[in-house]
N, C-alpha and C positions, 0 to 999 in steps of 0.2 A: 709358883714362882716363874717355871717358867714353860706352865703351860701353851702346848699347842708348838713347841719349839721341837722341835725334832734332830738326834743328836747323833750322826754313825761315828762310830768306834769300830777302827781297823782292824783285824787279822789276821797273822798267817803263827804255822808253828814257831814256839822254842820264843814268847812274848814274852816281858819282866810280867812273871802274874800280880804283884799288888799294879803296877801301870797301868791293868786295861780294868781290874776287880773296885777299884777306886776310886778315879774317871765312871766307870758306871755307875757304880752303885751310889756318886756325888751327883748324877743327872737325872738316878729315877728317884733321890730325894727330893730336888729338884721338882722336881714332878714332867721331866724333860719327856720325849717319847726315842726312845733310844733305840739304834738300828746295827745289828753287827753284821758285819761289810767283810769277806773275806776275800780273797783271792779265788777263788775254784779249785784250788787244790784237794780242796778233802770238804767236808762236811762239819767237821769238829777239832778243833786245834786244840794242843798241847802247854801249858808255858814251862815257861826252860827252867822252873822249881820245880814243878810236878805240882804244885796246890789250889791250879785251876787246868780244867778243861773249857772250854767256849765252844759251844753250840752256833752256828752261823743264824743271818737270818734271813742273809740273802749275799748276792756274789757282787762285784763292783763292777762288772761288766751288764750287771741290767738293774743301776741303779743313777738315778744323773743328780748332783751337785744342785743344780736348783732347788732338790727337793729337802734338801739340808737345810739347818741353821749355822749348825759346825761338824768339824770333822775332825776329832782324836787317832792321835796315831800315838802308841805305847810303845814303849826300849822293848830292849830283848836285843835274840840277833831273830828282832820276826820280820824290822825294817830291813833288812838288807836282803832279807828275801820278798819281804813284798815290789820292792824294786824288779820283780824281774820279771816281774807284767803290767802290762802299758795298760791293761784297764785300770788299776789301781792308785799309776802315776796321773794318769788321765784322771781321773777322781780328784786327786784334788790336787792339782792344777787349773780344773776346773773352779770347783768351791772356792784357793786364796785368788781368779780372775773375777768372780763374782761376789767377792769380799765378803764372801763366810768366812767366819769364827775358825781357824786352820791352828790346829792345839800339837804338842808334840811333845816329846820329852826321851832326857837320855841319848837312847843310839835311834827315836823318832827320826832327828833331823834330813835323817838320811833317805828317810823317803822324801821331803822336801828338796831338799840336790839334784834329787833324779826327776823329780815336774818341770825344776827350775822356777823356780818361785823366790830366791834366796837374794840377787843379787840385788846392794843395797840396802837391806834390814840386818835389826840388830836381833842377835837372839845368842841362847846358850843352847849347853848342850849337857853329857858326859865327858870330861874335858879331852879321854882320847877324838872324839869327834871335833875339835876347834879346829883340825888344820884343815879340813877335809868343808866344813860350812868355811873358811876363809879366801879357800878356793874355788868355792862357788859363789861368791862374791859378796858375803855377807859380813857381818862385823861382830867379830864373835866374843862375849863376857861371860864373868864369873861371876854371876848371878843364881838367887831361886830360879825367878824364874822372870820370864823378860819381856811384854807385851810390846810391838812395833804395829800398830793399828791395828790388823784383823787376825795379826797372828801371835799366840803364845809360842811360850815354850820354858822347857821346866830343865834343870838336869835332873835328878834324881828321886828312889823315893821317898826319899826327904823330902825332897819341892811338891811333894800329890799336895798335904791341903791347903799347899798358895795356889802352885797351878789348879785346879778341880774350883779355887776359889776366883780366881782371873779368869774363868770359860765361864763361868757362872757371870759374873759383873761386866763382864762381855757381849750374853748373852739381852742379857736386862738392860742394856744400856743402848745404845745404837744394833742393832743386831734386829733384822724380823725376827 
């Protein structure tokens, strides 16, 4: 289904376990090549619920967005930590500017705010992030999954099946 597609999943400590594990499984099940990209602060990261520990394949300062078809930002506490690393912010900004699929769930859009890629875009998120997204120039809506061009956002873990499906469909349709 997604043979030849490369997907980066960003990670930092405190990620929402299911929001990393389920997209990772869905992308692999669709035959995409998944690369776990860390901030560089550690070699492995712990989910906030303690049910998942993820070892990184590489770090954001060593990758180029042009080498990927999509980037996924899980939620939890991790996005707020990710935004402290300029290489992670730059990676997301470059992916968006190159028209790559950029997916973020729950608190994941916090990193998109720092990448300054939300002005005029329609998005969703965990409700507490809505004010920050509006202040960043986005139109926030309370829907399970929102696709605005190459940008795909979702609210919470319960929305993961629709989120994963939207990313796979975007990668199958008009993205390299």
